Structures are given as C-alpha cells and as structure tokens.
Backbone of each chain as ProteinMPNN parsed JSONL, in Angstrom:
{"seq_chain_A": "MSLKILTANHLSGGHVVFLGDDRNWTGDIDAALLAGSPGEIAALQDAGQSGENDNIVVGAYLIDVARDETGKIVPVRLRERLRLNGPSIRPDLGYQGGNWHPGFYQSLYQSI", "coords_chain_A": {"N_chain_A": [[1.063, -1.204, -0.23], [0.684, 1.92, -0.622], [2.104, 4.976, 0.76], [0.445, 8.225, 1.017], [0.704, 11.706, 1.677], [-0.135, 15.204, 2.077], [1.261, 18.009, 0.717], [1.867, 21.349, 1.08], [2.396, 25.396, -0.039], [2.761, 27.473, 2.657], [0.42, 30.337, 2.169], [0.858, 32.997, 2.702], [3.15, 32.757, 4.228], [4.984, 31.545, 3.295], [6.436, 28.884, 3.738], [6.981, 25.062, 3.515], [4.567, 23.33, 4.045], [2.471, 20.898, 5.625], [-0.443, 18.584, 5.336], [-1.856, 18.168, 8.453], [-2.417, 15.413, 11.079], [-4.462, 16.624, 12.81], [-5.691, 17.798, 10.611], [-4.98, 20.357, 10.257], [-2.739, 23.149, 9.437], [0.843, 22.007, 9.382], [4.475, 22.244, 9.679], [5.733, 20.41, 10.599], [6.371, 16.905, 9.709], [5.931, 14.746, 10.685], [3.659, 14.82, 11.32], [2.11, 14.557, 9.965], [-1.097, 13.799, 7.74], [-1.932, 10.818, 6.765], [-2.437, 8.946, 3.875], [-4.042, 6.226, 2.59], [-5.864, 4.317, 1.155], [-8.212, 4.894, -1.67], [-10.158, 6.111, -0.809], [-9.318, 7.614, 1.298], [-7.352, 9.109, 0.524], [-8.362, 11.053, -1.498], [-10.142, 11.867, 0.223], [-7.66, 13.842, 1.13], [-7.169, 15.171, -0.57], [-9.021, 16.953, -0.508], [-9.348, 18.42, 1.477], [-7.244, 20.017, 0.813], [-8.003, 21.469, -1.296], [-9.871, 23.12, 0.285], [-8.083, 23.968, 2.132], [-6.535, 26.161, 0.412], [-8.618, 27.263, -0.712], [-9.223, 28.403, 1.501], [-7.128, 30.633, 1.669], [-5.143, 29.59, 3.072], [-2.936, 28.016, 2.032], [-1.148, 27.173, -0.676], [-1.104, 26.15, -4.164], [-1.373, 23.053, -2.931], [-0.727, 19.968, -2.98], [-0.495, 15.713, -3.911], [2.127, 14.117, -1.999], [4.103, 10.614, -2.234], [5.073, 8.942, 0.067], [7.535, 7.082, 2.396], [8.35, 4.446, 5.006], [10.948, 4.771, 6.597], [13.994, 2.989, 7.59], [14.244, 3.049, 10.75], [11.56, 3.846, 10.663], [10.387, 6.382, 10.444], [8.597, 8.93, 8.737], [9.315, 9.264, 5.421], [9.75, 11.005, 2.596], [9.813, 9.846, -0.626], [10.241, 10.831, -3.242], [13.184, 12.888, -3.954], [13.199, 15.596, -4.562], [11.078, 15.9, -3.354], [11.956, 15.795, -0.384], [14.32, 17.051, -0.563], [12.859, 19.786, -0.535], [11.409, 19.403, 2.216], [13.834, 19.465, 3.728], [15.403, 21.29, 3.345], [17.78, 23.338, 1.395], [20.089, 21.357, -0.213], [22.736, 22.751, -0.965], [24.942, 24.911, 0.614], [23.483, 24.611, 3.164], [23.819, 25.775, 5.954], [22.3, 28.619, 5.026], [20.194, 27.998, 4.384], [16.812, 26.467, 5.693], [17.669, 24.425, 7.64], [19.657, 26.467, 8.439], [18.979, 27.992, 10.245], [17.818, 31.244, 11.96], [15.974, 32.805, 11.111], [13.936, 35.556, 9.61], [11.671, 37.318, 11.693], [8.834, 37.777, 10.652], [8.362, 35.08, 9.137], [8.67, 33.828, 11.605], [6.037, 34.445, 12.84], [4.4, 34.167, 10.7], [4.064, 30.924, 10.592], [3.05, 30.439, 13.353], [0.298, 31.606, 13.017], [-1.493, 30.648, 11.471], [-1.524, 27.784, 11.493]], "CA_chain_A": [[-0.224, -0.142, 0.053], [1.643, 3.216, -1.28], [1.64, 6.161, 1.325], [0.716, 8.991, 0.301], [0.613, 12.737, 2.246], [-0.413, 16.543, 1.505], [2.068, 19.272, 0.743], [1.496, 22.783, 0.041], [3.481, 26.625, 0.716], [2.034, 28.41, 3.019], [0.452, 31.292, 1.318], [1.588, 34.231, 3.34], [4.941, 33.272, 4.587], [5.903, 30.907, 2.106], [7.129, 27.648, 3.833], [6.64, 23.983, 3.204], [3.399, 22.977, 5.372], [2.132, 19.299, 5.73], [-1.79, 18.759, 6.221], [-1.611, 17.224, 9.719], [-3.478, 14.813, 11.855], [-6.157, 17.028, 12.932], [-6.64, 18.575, 9.522], [-4.201, 21.91, 10.262], [-1.254, 22.631, 8.299], [1.858, 21.706, 10.212], [5.515, 22.463, 9.297], [5.947, 18.884, 10.81], [6.373, 15.661, 8.801], [5.502, 13.888, 11.56], [2.599, 15.365, 12.303], [1.047, 14.425, 8.367], [-2.186, 12.723, 7.824], [-1.525, 9.268, 6.138], [-3.812, 8.279, 3.647], [-3.846, 4.539, 1.716], [-6.943, 4.111, 0.173], [-8.664, 5.696, -2.866], [-11.199, 6.98, 0.036], [-8.697, 8.672, 2.026], [-6.719, 9.933, -0.557], [-9.795, 11.73, -2.156], [-10.047, 13.396, 1.608], [-6.473, 14.788, 1.799], [-7.447, 16.227, -1.849], [-10.511, 17.669, -0.643], [-8.899, 19.471, 2.675], [-6.044, 20.617, 0.312], [-8.543, 22.276, -1.919], [-9.839, 24.087, 1.414], [-6.954, 25.083, 2.273], [-6.354, 26.989, -0.117], [-10.059, 28.322, -0.711], [-9.367, 29.603, 3.086], [-6.345, 31.489, 1.693], [-4.142, 29.499, 4.166], [-2.121, 27.87, 1.126], [-0.656, 27.358, -2.096], [-0.546, 24.58, -4.698], [-1.676, 21.505, -2.165], [-0.496, 18.167, -3.776], [0.065, 14.63, -3.093], [3.687, 13.286, -2.355], [4.556, 9.939, -2.078], [5.993, 8.837, 1.389], [7.426, 5.858, 2.725], [8.843, 5.08, 6.208], [12.207, 4.336, 6.367], [14.25, 2.06, 8.486], [13.244, 3.442, 12.203], [9.891, 3.789, 11.333], [10.066, 7.337, 10.222], [8.107, 8.918, 7.509], [10.462, 10.461, 4.81], [9.045, 11.515, 1.312], [10.043, 9.102, -1.467], [11.167, 11.626, -4.599], [14.509, 13.608, -3.936], [12.738, 16.703, -4.969], [10.37, 16.506, -1.872], [13.113, 15.291, 0.4], [14.811, 18.773, -0.437], [11.827, 20.437, 0.509], [11.496, 19.088, 3.802], [15.041, 18.958, 4.389], [16.273, 22.373, 2.983], [18.639, 22.933, 0.285], [21.471, 20.38, -0.162], [24.141, 23.549, -1.346], [24.773, 25.968, 1.557], [22.667, 24.537, 4.524], [23.429, 27.365, 6.361], [21.511, 29.414, 4.364], [18.579, 27.207, 4.054], [15.925, 25.983, 6.244], [18.437, 24.284, 8.476], [20.491, 27.548, 8.918], [18.167, 29.52, 11.68], [18.482, 33.091, 11.791], [14.696, 33.573, 10.51], [12.999, 37.222, 10.405], [10.514, 37.18, 12.393], [7.442, 37.79, 9.856], [8.693, 33.734, 8.993], [7.606, 32.705, 12.725], [4.503, 34.625, 12.864], [2.895, 33.097, 9.738], [4.092, 29.557, 11.265], [2.39, 30.624, 14.391], [-0.889, 32.148, 12.581], [-2.84, 29.438, 10.904], [-0.894, 26.195, 12.138]], "C_chain_A": [[1.005, 1.242, 0.026], [0.937, 4.312, -0.19], [1.52, 7.593, 0.83], [0.67, 10.459, 2.011], [0.269, 14.06, 1.589], [0.323, 17.909, 1.572], [1.738, 20.49, 0.338], [2.476, 24.002, 0.752], [2.682, 27.146, 1.275], [1.68, 29.925, 2.32], [1.306, 32.465, 1.719], [2.902, 34.11, 3.96], [5.562, 32.335, 3.554], [6.226, 29.147, 2.145], [6.742, 26.395, 3.814], [5.748, 23.947, 4.352], [2.969, 21.288, 4.182], [0.304, 19.528, 5.798], [-1.666, 17.212, 7.432], [-2.897, 16.621, 10.037], [-4.944, 15.462, 12.092], [-6.918, 18.281, 12.027], [-6.458, 20.176, 9.53], [-2.847, 21.434, 9.364], [-0.293, 22.946, 9.117], [3.367, 21.865, 9.502], [6.454, 20.729, 9.813], [5.507, 17.473, 10.132], [5.682, 14.517, 9.26], [4.55, 13.727, 11.655], [1.41, 14.755, 11.251], [0.433, 13.493, 8.664], [-1.462, 11.901, 6.735], [-2.384, 9.436, 5.202], [-3.141, 7.055, 2.456], [-4.504, 4.319, 1.089], [-7.667, 5.163, -0.557], [-9.279, 6.753, -2.174], [-10.035, 8.371, 1.027], [-8.119, 9.935, 1.183], [-7.45, 11.424, -0.949], [-9.736, 12.872, -0.804], [-9.273, 14.154, 1.398], [-6.929, 15.424, 0.411], [-8.267, 17.626, -1.395], [-9.823, 19.127, 0.489], [-7.523, 19.96, 1.905], [-6.945, 21.524, -0.498], [-9.8, 23.331, -0.825], [-9.303, 24.986, 1.777], [-6.515, 26.033, 1.32], [-7.799, 27.776, -0.836], [-10.01, 29.508, 0.548], [-8.501, 30.436, 2.487], [-5.157, 31.35, 2.542], [-3.069, 28.991, 3.445], [-2.338, 27.729, -0.008], [-0.807, 26.39, -2.764], [-0.683, 23.33, -3.478], [-1.42, 20.284, -3.757], [-0.265, 17.052, -3.074], [1.215, 14.203, -3.204], [3.412, 12.139, -1.88], [5.514, 9.307, -0.616], [6.11, 6.823, 1.382], [7.892, 5.809, 4.578], [10.014, 4.437, 6.144], [12.697, 3.197, 7.866], [14.378, 1.838, 10.268], [12.031, 3.499, 11.776], [9.279, 5.571, 10.896], [9.221, 7.498, 8.834], [9.227, 9.886, 6.825], [9.754, 10.203, 3.201], [10.087, 10.629, 0.037], [11.443, 10.236, -2.645], [12.266, 12.878, -3.636], [14.199, 15.278, -4.191], [12.018, 17.117, -3.431], [10.975, 16.132, -0.912], [14.306, 16.99, 0.533], [13.842, 19.71, -0.02], [11.465, 20.549, 1.53], [12.684, 19.415, 4.375], [15.911, 20.623, 4.368], [16.874, 22.111, 1.957], [19.817, 22.453, 1.006], [23.054, 21.26, -0.658], [23.584, 24.681, -0.194], [23.654, 25.562, 2.444], [22.893, 25.325, 4.85], [22.762, 28.477, 6.109], [19.811, 28.653, 3.746], [17.939, 27.019, 5.216], [16.645, 25.762, 7.804], [19.557, 25.537, 9.475], [20.112, 28.186, 9.996], [18.235, 30.92, 11.126], [16.968, 33.862, 10.845], [14.135, 34.735, 10.841], [11.932, 36.976, 10.688], [8.751, 37.464, 11.852], [7.734, 36.079, 9.493], [7.867, 32.483, 10.451], [6.391, 33.349, 13.175], [3.661, 33.839, 12.19], [3.329, 32.093, 10.167], [3.066, 29.807, 12.558], [0.675, 30.849, 14.232], [-1.92, 31.264, 12.008], [-2.363, 27.877, 11.178], [-1.313, 25.509, 13.103]], "O_chain_A": [[2.032, 1.289, 0.702], [-0.268, 4.555, -0.138], [2.478, 8.107, 0.254], [0.616, 10.073, 3.179], [0.405, 14.022, 0.366], [0.013, 18.787, 2.377], [1.311, 20.664, -0.804], [3.156, 23.803, 1.759], [1.672, 27.451, 0.64], [2.62, 30.631, 1.958], [2.318, 32.813, 1.111], [3.652, 35.056, 4.199], [6.682, 32.545, 3.088], [6.274, 28.36, 1.2], [5.616, 26.468, 4.307], [6.041, 24.419, 5.45], [3.062, 20.868, 3.028], [-0.165, 20.562, 6.276], [-1.501, 15.997, 7.328], [-4.017, 16.934, 9.635], [-6.068, 15.082, 11.765], [-7.823, 19.096, 12.213], [-7.235, 21.029, 9.1], [-2.282, 20.432, 8.924], [-0.342, 24.044, 9.671], [3.251, 21.405, 8.366], [7.487, 20.218, 9.38], [4.337, 17.091, 10.1], [5.078, 13.636, 8.648], [4.141, 12.634, 12.046], [0.231, 14.534, 11.524], [0.75, 12.562, 9.405], [-0.571, 12.314, 5.993], [-3.322, 10.157, 5.545], [-2.124, 7.076, 1.763], [-4.024, 3.97, 0.011], [-7.728, 6.292, -0.069], [-9.197, 7.938, -2.498], [-10.138, 9.583, 1.22], [-8.329, 11.148, 1.182], [-7.072, 12.567, -0.694], [-9.456, 14.07, -0.752], [-9.661, 15.322, 1.365], [-7.02, 16.639, 0.589], [-8.19, 18.802, -1.751], [-9.845, 20.343, 0.299], [-6.653, 20.328, 2.695], [-6.545, 22.679, -0.351], [-10.486, 24.199, -1.365], [-9.539, 26.191, 1.864], [-5.937, 26.944, 1.911], [-7.736, 28.857, -1.422], [-10.399, 30.67, 0.665], [-9.014, 31.542, 2.655], [-4.354, 32.239, 2.826], [-1.994, 29.325, 3.944], [-3.409, 28.009, -0.547], [-0.674, 25.368, -2.091], [0.372, 22.709, -3.343], [-1.816, 20.055, -4.9], [0.091, 17.082, -1.896], [1.603, 13.849, -4.317], [2.511, 12.156, -1.042], [6.741, 9.403, -0.615], [5.481, 5.883, 0.897], [7.816, 6.794, 5.313], [10.009, 3.38, 5.513], [11.997, 2.793, 8.794], [14.551, 0.78, 10.873], [11.21, 3.148, 12.624], [8.108, 5.938, 10.997], [9.105, 6.603, 7.997], [9.824, 10.844, 7.315], [9.305, 9.105, 2.874], [11.25, 11.029, -0.022], [12.666, 10.327, -2.752], [11.831, 13.578, -2.722], [15.089, 16.095, -3.957], [12.212, 18.07, -2.677], [10.08, 16.09, -0.068], [14.786, 17.638, 1.463], [14.113, 20.443, 0.931], [11.142, 21.645, 1.989], [12.659, 19.678, 5.577], [16.777, 20.996, 5.159], [16.787, 21.01, 1.414], [20.362, 22.75, 2.069], [24.159, 20.72, -0.722], [22.461, 25.163, -0.048], [22.73, 26.376, 2.421], [22.314, 26.237, 4.26], [22.638, 29.327, 6.991], [18.853, 28.874, 3.006], [18.621, 27.519, 6.11], [16.44, 26.447, 8.806], [20.008, 25.498, 10.62], [20.871, 28.898, 10.653], [18.643, 31.423, 10.079], [16.886, 34.918, 10.218], [13.836, 35.058, 11.99], [11.165, 36.385, 9.928], [7.741, 37.358, 12.549], [6.613, 35.661, 9.78], [7.215, 31.441, 10.522], [5.689, 32.707, 13.956], [2.708, 33.143, 12.54], [2.205, 31.911, 10.634], [2.112, 29.03, 12.513], [-0.125, 30.413, 15.059], [-3.129, 31.352, 12.223], [-3.118, 26.929, 10.959], [-0.756, 24.451, 13.395]]}, "seq_chain_B": "MDTAMQQVNMYRYDEFDTRFLTERVAQFRDQVARRLSGELTEEQFRPLRLMNGVYLQLHAYMLRVAIPYGTLSSMQIRKLADIADTFDRGYGHFTTRQNIQFNWPALKD", "coords_chain_B": {"N_chain_B": [[22.208, 63.571, -0.177], [21.609, 63.306, -3.313], [24.403, 64.959, -3.765], [26.089, 62.989, -3.294], [25.746, 60.939, -5.242], [25.867, 62.24, -7.718], [28.506, 62.758, -7.4], [29.758, 60.17, -7.424], [28.57, 60.334, -10.281], [26.572, 58.699, -10.409], [23.692, 56.587, -11.858], [20.482, 58.679, -12.072], [17.284, 58.751, -10.567], [14.763, 60.074, -12.485], [12.085, 62.62, -12.145], [10.068, 60.739, -13.442], [10.638, 58.525, -13.773], [10.522, 57.978, -10.759], [7.726, 58.415, -9.542], [6.65, 56.697, -11.299], [7.727, 54.471, -10.299], [6.775, 54.889, -7.561], [4.214, 54.444, -8.173], [3.576, 52.101, -8.985], [4.965, 50.067, -6.859], [2.396, 50.991, -5.029], [-0.238, 49.672, -6.643], [1.147, 47.6, -7.121], [1.631, 46.173, -3.886], [-1.601, 46.351, -3.113], [-2.359, 44.761, -4.806], [-1.214, 42.52, -3.535], [-2.314, 42.499, -1.511], [-5.113, 42.109, -1.752], [-5.073, 39.319, -3.048], [-3.965, 38.404, -0.369], [-6.63, 38.555, 1.138], [-8.234, 36.705, -0.225], [-9.416, 37.986, -2.597], [-8.437, 37.923, -4.951], [-7.381, 35.345, -6.703], [-4.905, 32.421, -7.392], [-4.622, 31.825, -9.589], [-5.329, 34.266, -10.771], [-3.331, 35.763, -9.575], [-1.267, 35.13, -9.884], [0.351, 35.958, -12.245], [0.69, 38.542, -12.127], [2.372, 38.673, -9.817], [4.352, 37.777, -10.774], [5.141, 39.749, -12.819], [6.531, 41.417, -10.974], [8.303, 40.741, -9.752], [7.994, 38.06, -7.609], [8.275, 35.373, -6.924], [7.195, 32.249, -6.463], [8.917, 29.188, -5.618], [10.555, 26.474, -4.943], [11.513, 26.33, -1.866], [10.308, 28.394, -0.684], [9.112, 31.826, -1.231], [10.334, 33.796, -3.665], [12.182, 37.076, -3.913], [12.879, 38.721, -6.592], [15.311, 41.7, -6.922], [15.65, 44.165, -8.895], [18.437, 45.869, -10.541], [19.474, 48.806, -11.422], [21.383, 49.174, -14.475], [23.288, 47.802, -12.673], [24.522, 48.871, -10.764], [25.107, 50.119, -7.768], [24.51, 52.558, -4.641], [26.669, 53.071, -1.741], [24.605, 53.477, 0.077], [22.494, 52.639, -0.853], [22.968, 49.695, -1.086], [23.671, 49.682, 1.892], [20.81, 49.797, 2.105], [19.406, 47.49, 1.12], [20.343, 45.268, 2.546], [19.22, 45.911, 5.507], [17.174, 45.231, 4.359], [17.145, 42.691, 3.483], [17.729, 41.503, 6.813], [15.759, 42.349, 8.005], [13.751, 41.459, 6.715], [14.444, 39.181, 5.692], [16.566, 36.054, 5.381], [18.704, 37.27, 6.363], [21.164, 37.417, 4.426], [21.498, 38.076, 1.097], [21.446, 37.441, -2.855], [23.511, 38.274, -5.08], [22.724, 37.934, -8.837], [23.72, 36.644, -11.862], [22.335, 38.558, -13.637], [23.179, 40.683, -12.854], [21.294, 41.152, -10.553], [19.035, 41.635, -7.802], [18.385, 38.743, -5.41], [16.118, 38.007, -2.836], [16.103, 35.085, -1.028], [13.856, 34.272, 0.571], [11.481, 35.596, 1.617], [8.714, 36.987, 3.189], [5.046, 36.469, 1.918], [3.857, 38.566, 2.831], [4.382, 40.411, 4.092]], "CA_chain_B": [[21.721, 62.017, -1.022], [22.41, 63.579, -4.471], [25.749, 65.102, -3.485], [26.407, 61.491, -3.435], [25.138, 60.431, -6.126], [26.475, 63.228, -8.515], [29.897, 62.567, -7.296], [30.568, 59.016, -8.291], [28.66, 59.837, -11.3], [25.649, 57.601, -11.042], [22.008, 56.792, -12.843], [19.068, 59.049, -11.214], [15.756, 58.253, -10.83], [13.774, 61.618, -12.682], [10.654, 62.524, -11.661], [9.259, 59.645, -14.366], [11.228, 57.397, -13.279], [9.714, 57.961, -9.268], [6.472, 58.522, -10.134], [6.14, 55.526, -12.091], [7.624, 53.07, -9.395], [5.863, 55.007, -6.406], [2.526, 53.786, -8.647], [3.764, 50.316, -9.238], [4.317, 49.832, -5.666], [1.188, 50.979, -4.796], [-0.325, 48.756, -7.174], [1.344, 45.65, -6.563], [1.127, 46.326, -2.559], [-2.669, 46.687, -2.903], [-2.613, 43.294, -5.017], [-0.258, 41.315, -2.4], [-3.599, 42.477, -0.011], [-6.32, 41.094, -2.357], [-4.604, 37.575, -2.738], [-4.175, 37.307, 0.758], [-8.053, 38.284, 1.595], [-8.979, 35.713, -1.175], [-10.141, 38.47, -3.194], [-7.498, 37.089, -6.075], [-7.033, 33.666, -6.988], [-3.667, 32.169, -7.063], [-4.377, 31.858, -11.289], [-5.35, 35.552, -10.939], [-2.152, 36.616, -8.756], [0.415, 34.751, -10.352], [0.879, 36.575, -13.777], [0.956, 39.679, -11.125], [3.343, 39.091, -8.775], [5.409, 37.628, -11.445], [5.56, 41.295, -13.262], [6.708, 42.464, -10.007], [9.524, 39.519, -9.71], [7.837, 37.295, -6.74], [8.612, 34.053, -7.596], [7.204, 30.826, -5.76], [9.724, 28.571, -5.121], [10.555, 25.022, -4.34], [11.611, 26.489, -0.261], [9.89, 29.591, 0.077], [8.946, 32.781, -1.79], [11.814, 34.575, -3.7], [11.95, 38.031, -4.46], [14.195, 39.433, -7.422], [15.218, 43.252, -7.348], [16.233, 44.715, -10.127], [19.347, 46.745, -9.982], [19.887, 49.899, -12.55], [22.76, 49.411, -14.607], [24.4, 46.963, -11.847], [25.271, 50.004, -9.808], [24.64, 50.304, -6.287], [25.534, 53.243, -3.903], [26.428, 52.147, -0.587], [23.87, 54.119, 0.749], [21.486, 51.74, -1.427], [23.608, 48.403, -0.661], [22.824, 49.422, 2.929], [19.44, 49.38, 2.615], [18.889, 46.158, 0.564], [20.95, 44.813, 3.514], [18.639, 45.85, 6.384], [15.799, 44.551, 4.329], [17.569, 41.246, 3.93], [18.227, 41.586, 8.471], [14.435, 42.408, 8.421], [12.49, 40.46, 6.058], [15.022, 37.872, 5.214], [17.643, 35.554, 6.756], [20.782, 37.94, 6.618], [21.736, 37.643, 3.2], [21.059, 38.444, -0.483], [21.951, 36.263, -3.493], [23.65, 38.609, -6.222], [22.861, 37.092, -9.867], [24.801, 36.908, -13.143], [22.278, 39.345, -14.094], [23.348, 41.969, -12.232], [19.949, 41.523, -10.097], [19.713, 41.062, -5.715], [17.383, 38.141, -4.94], [16.11, 36.851, -1.583], [14.99, 33.735, -0.867], [12.948, 33.633, 1.798], [10.904, 36.177, 1.895], [7.105, 36.693, 3.495], [4.107, 37.364, 1.118], [2.584, 39.549, 3.563], [5.934, 41.544, 4.62]], "C_chain_B": [[22.514, 62.219, -2.668], [23.761, 64.087, -4.403], [26.192, 63.695, -4.437], [26.816, 61.31, -4.987], [26.177, 61.289, -7.567], [27.972, 62.877, -8.21], [30.367, 61.516, -8.157], [29.203, 58.599, -9.797], [27.537, 58.656, -11.793], [24.357, 57.575, -11.787], [21.207, 57.662, -10.979], [18.391, 59.084, -11.251], [15.319, 59.905, -11.582], [12.79, 61.763, -11.859], [9.928, 61.275, -12.199], [9.56, 58.35, -13.502], [10.331, 57.068, -11.574], [8.447, 57.915, -9.372], [5.778, 57.241, -10.818], [6.481, 54.235, -10.99], [6.803, 53.387, -8.373], [4.34, 54.094, -6.86], [2.705, 52.093, -8.58], [3.363, 49.977, -8.152], [3.117, 49.741, -5.2], [-0.141, 50.054, -5.699], [-0.203, 47.469, -6.991], [0.645, 45.266, -4.728], [-0.556, 45.736, -2.565], [-3.09, 45.226, -3.785], [-2.591, 42.496, -4.434], [-1.527, 40.588, -1.942], [-4.818, 41.787, -0.588], [-5.789, 39.829, -2.557], [-5.264, 37.485, -1.136], [-5.568, 37.383, 1.822], [-8.902, 37.014, 1.123], [-9.396, 36.47, -2.191], [-9.482, 38.354, -4.765], [-7.288, 35.801, -5.552], [-5.886, 33.79, -6.996], [-3.769, 32.316, -8.774], [-4.676, 33.201, -11.776], [-4.096, 36.314, -10.722], [-0.694, 36.384, -9.31], [0.535, 35.266, -11.839], [1.086, 37.949, -12.546], [2.003, 39.721, -10.245], [4.651, 38.496, -10.043], [5.939, 39.158, -11.901], [6.318, 41.782, -12.007], [8.453, 41.223, -9.322], [9.159, 38.786, -8.287], [7.686, 36.077, -7.289], [8.098, 33.038, -6.641], [8.025, 29.581, -6.014], [9.671, 27.16, -4.613], [10.3, 25.283, -2.737], [10.641, 27.709, -0.387], [9.155, 31.065, -1.481], [10.731, 33.758, -2.565], [11.678, 36.086, -4.664], [13.131, 38.896, -5.681], [14.069, 40.939, -7.756], [15.948, 43.193, -8.942], [17.11, 45.867, -9.575], [20.11, 47.832, -11.577], [21.256, 49.56, -12.99], [24.133, 48.784, -13.675], [24.928, 47.618, -11.142], [24.723, 50.275, -8.658], [25.339, 51.434, -5.473], [25.65, 52.7, -2.692], [25.149, 52.251, 0.35], [22.582, 52.89, -0.018], [21.924, 50.421, -1.21], [23.176, 48.358, 1.282], [21.512, 49.073, 3.917], [18.949, 48.437, 2.564], [19.317, 45.153, 1.836], [20.066, 45.243, 4.832], [17.475, 45.305, 5.676], [15.487, 42.842, 4.782], [18.026, 40.762, 6.063], [16.999, 41.511, 8.889], [13.659, 41.693, 7.947], [13.36, 38.869, 5.52], [15.94, 37.145, 6.157], [18.885, 36.422, 6.393], [21.213, 37.88, 5.98], [21.085, 37.956, 1.78], [21.802, 37.822, -1.403], [21.459, 37.39, -4.901], [23.778, 38.129, -7.664], [24.043, 37.144, -10.712], [23.934, 37.737, -14.205], [22.198, 40.43, -13.772], [21.755, 42.482, -10.973], [20.456, 41.356, -8.409], [17.987, 40.033, -6.131], [17.532, 37.875, -3.487], [15.269, 36.269, -1.747], [14.1, 33.222, -0.109], [12.193, 34.852, 2.347], [9.303, 35.972, 2.081], [5.953, 37.276, 2.694], [3.613, 39.042, 1.525], [3.861, 40.886, 3.847], [6.172, 41.863, 2.592]], "O_chain_B": [[23.5, 61.636, -3.119], [24.461, 63.474, -5.209], [26.468, 63.474, -5.616], [27.853, 61.497, -5.624], [27.078, 60.722, -8.186], [28.601, 62.718, -9.255], [31.049, 61.618, -9.177], [28.894, 57.496, -10.25], [27.47, 57.996, -12.83], [23.99, 58.614, -12.335], [21.276, 57.476, -9.764], [18.112, 59.645, -12.311], [15.721, 60.887, -10.958], [12.646, 61.041, -10.873], [9.156, 60.73, -11.411], [8.904, 57.541, -12.846], [9.657, 56.06, -11.359], [8.124, 56.747, -9.156], [4.584, 56.944, -10.808], [5.747, 53.259, -10.835], [6.022, 52.506, -8.015], [3.638, 53.368, -6.155], [1.97, 51.199, -8.159], [2.208, 49.644, -7.889], [2.633, 48.644, -4.922], [-1.119, 49.872, -4.973], [-0.99, 46.544, -6.787], [-0.282, 44.535, -4.379], [-0.741, 44.656, -2.004], [-4.103, 44.624, -3.429], [-3.469, 41.633, -4.404], [-1.899, 39.417, -1.867], [-5.457, 40.967, 0.071], [-6.461, 39.066, -1.864], [-6.289, 36.957, -0.704], [-5.732, 36.72, 2.847], [-9.834, 36.453, 1.699], [-9.91, 35.744, -3.042], [-10.169, 38.752, -5.706], [-7.096, 35.342, -4.426], [-5.394, 34.885, -6.724], [-2.873, 33.004, -9.262], [-4.42, 33.488, -12.946], [-3.755, 37.272, -11.415], [0.388, 36.97, -9.275], [1.032, 34.393, -12.549], [2.284, 37.96, -12.262], [2.517, 40.794, -9.931], [5.796, 38.946, -9.997], [6.956, 39.667, -11.432], [6.817, 42.883, -12.24], [9.332, 41.392, -8.477], [10.147, 38.857, -7.557], [6.862, 35.878, -8.182], [8.895, 33.008, -5.703], [7.51, 28.885, -6.889], [8.747, 26.776, -3.897], [9.327, 24.783, -2.173], [9.954, 27.439, 0.598], [8.851, 30.7, -2.616], [11.772, 34.128, -2.022], [11.207, 36.171, -5.798], [14.087, 39.584, -5.324], [13.222, 41.451, -8.488], [16.511, 42.396, -9.693], [16.848, 46.603, -8.623], [20.964, 47.53, -12.412], [22.207, 49.592, -12.209], [25.336, 49.026, -13.769], [25.969, 47.165, -10.666], [23.603, 50.78, -8.722], [26.57, 51.455, -5.477], [24.828, 51.834, -2.393], [24.751, 51.398, 1.143], [21.794, 52.413, 0.798], [20.907, 49.735, -1.105], [22.616, 47.43, 1.866], [21.187, 48.65, 5.027], [18.153, 48.061, 3.424], [18.539, 44.229, 2.072], [20.505, 44.4, 5.614], [16.636, 44.834, 6.443], [14.727, 42.16, 5.469], [18.587, 39.706, 6.357], [16.745, 40.852, 9.897], [12.781, 41.191, 8.647], [12.877, 37.815, 5.107], [16.118, 37.422, 7.343], [19.994, 35.934, 6.176], [22.334, 38.292, 6.277], [19.856, 38.011, 1.749], [22.929, 37.521, -1.01], [20.395, 37.566, -5.495], [24.94, 37.843, -7.951], [25.14, 37.588, -10.374], [24.328, 37.822, -15.368], [21.359, 41.227, -14.193], [21.336, 43.602, -10.679], [21.551, 41.106, -7.906], [16.978, 40.364, -6.755], [18.59, 37.601, -2.92], [14.16, 36.425, -2.256], [13.642, 32.08, -0.066], [12.303, 35.093, 3.55], [8.647, 35.146, 1.447], [5.809, 38.498, 2.727], [3.252, 40.067, 0.946], [3.831, 42.105, 3.682], [7.086, 42.58, 2.183]]}, "name": "protein", "num_of_chains": 2, "seq": "MSLKILTANHLSGGHVVFLGDDRNWTGDIDAALLAGSPGEIAALQDAGQSGENDNIVVGAYLIDVARDETGKIVPVRLRERLRLNGPSIRPDLGYQGGNWHPGFYQSLYQSIMDTAMQQVNMYRYDEFDTRFLTERVAQFRDQVARRLSGELTEEQFRPLRLMNGVYLQLHAYMLRVAIPYGTLSSMQIRKLADIADTFDRGYGHFTTRQNIQFNWPALKD"}
C-alpha cells in the first residue's frame, strides 16, 4: 500500500507545510495525515482544496512517502526530501541554518 | 544623497522614474493585499506577482530586485542589507544578471 501525504506552501509565509492529523497545516512531517486508500486520498485532496479556498495555503499536492528503517515517514522523491530538509547546497543559508526573520515565525503561528 | 550620487556619476531617477515606481509599488501592494484576503485567486495573482519579481519556489517565495546598470551606492546597498536582516535571513543573492534576490521573504511583507 503506497502512502501519501498532502503538501503545500503557506500562502502568507511561503514555507513548506503538510496537512496534519488534526486537519491543520504543520511544518512537521511526523504530524502529517497519512492516506493509503483511495477514499483517504480523496479526503486529503478535498482538505487541500479547502486550504486553498480559505487562503491558508497555495499549490497543495499529494506526495508519496514511505517509512525508513527507523519507522520515520520520509518522502520518496528527492525533490520532496529537499523541500522538507532545505537546500542541499549551502545549508547554512537554508531552513537548517536558523536566523529566521520575525515574519516567518509569525506566519508559522498564525494558522498552523 | 544627491550630492553623493553626483560625485559618483551614477544613474539618478528622474521625476518620471520616481512617479512610475511609486505607482507600481502601490499597485502591487494592493494586489498582494487582495491575494491574502482571497479576493484574488492564485491563478489571477500569479501573472501579477511574476511581473513584480515575486516567484514561488521549492522552499519559499523569492523576490528578485532589478538593479539599474548593476550599480549601487553605499546607501542603497546598506538599505538592501537592512531589508535582508528584517525580512529575510540576513543575506541576498547577487545574480549573473546583476539583480539581487531574496530567497525567503514572506508574501505579507
């Protein structure tokens, strides 16, 4: 059974978000709502559409995920792993580097 | 400011330039507000933001700022640095096209 989660960009902040267990949008992939069956997948897509309609996120789409050897959820495609972990070149300038401007933290707490 | 510019023999904005920029900025500010409120959909907003150098990329929005003739006064570059500190992650990216790009701005900013 292939697992999928829904990802998007936060409309106001621009950062990568996932649809969470509680149907809110979170930056934490471990809290992402997993879908396996067609019904669950359709429900994810509906939630993505309503997130876009409510102007919380932009560009919601499904991605394939799998569990790694420790059981953690990781995206299958390299593109999505880069989106999750930040740039692989100059990580000091990416998500991983910290030093976020105040607006970023604000947008995280606004609607997540 | 004018004196410093004259000494360096830099390009200066004339009245037309200044007025055009002011109007364009006001127009885009309004478009962004309407996007955030939902009055504009992403499909409607996309061509507008692209005309103003706002791209939505893998990790975040990206703002491309065009630098006329690739020339900056000290004052201008300090202001760009302030913007990077306040609204981005403390750095800017100078491109091969002599633009500067900010890689992590928030749309609302």
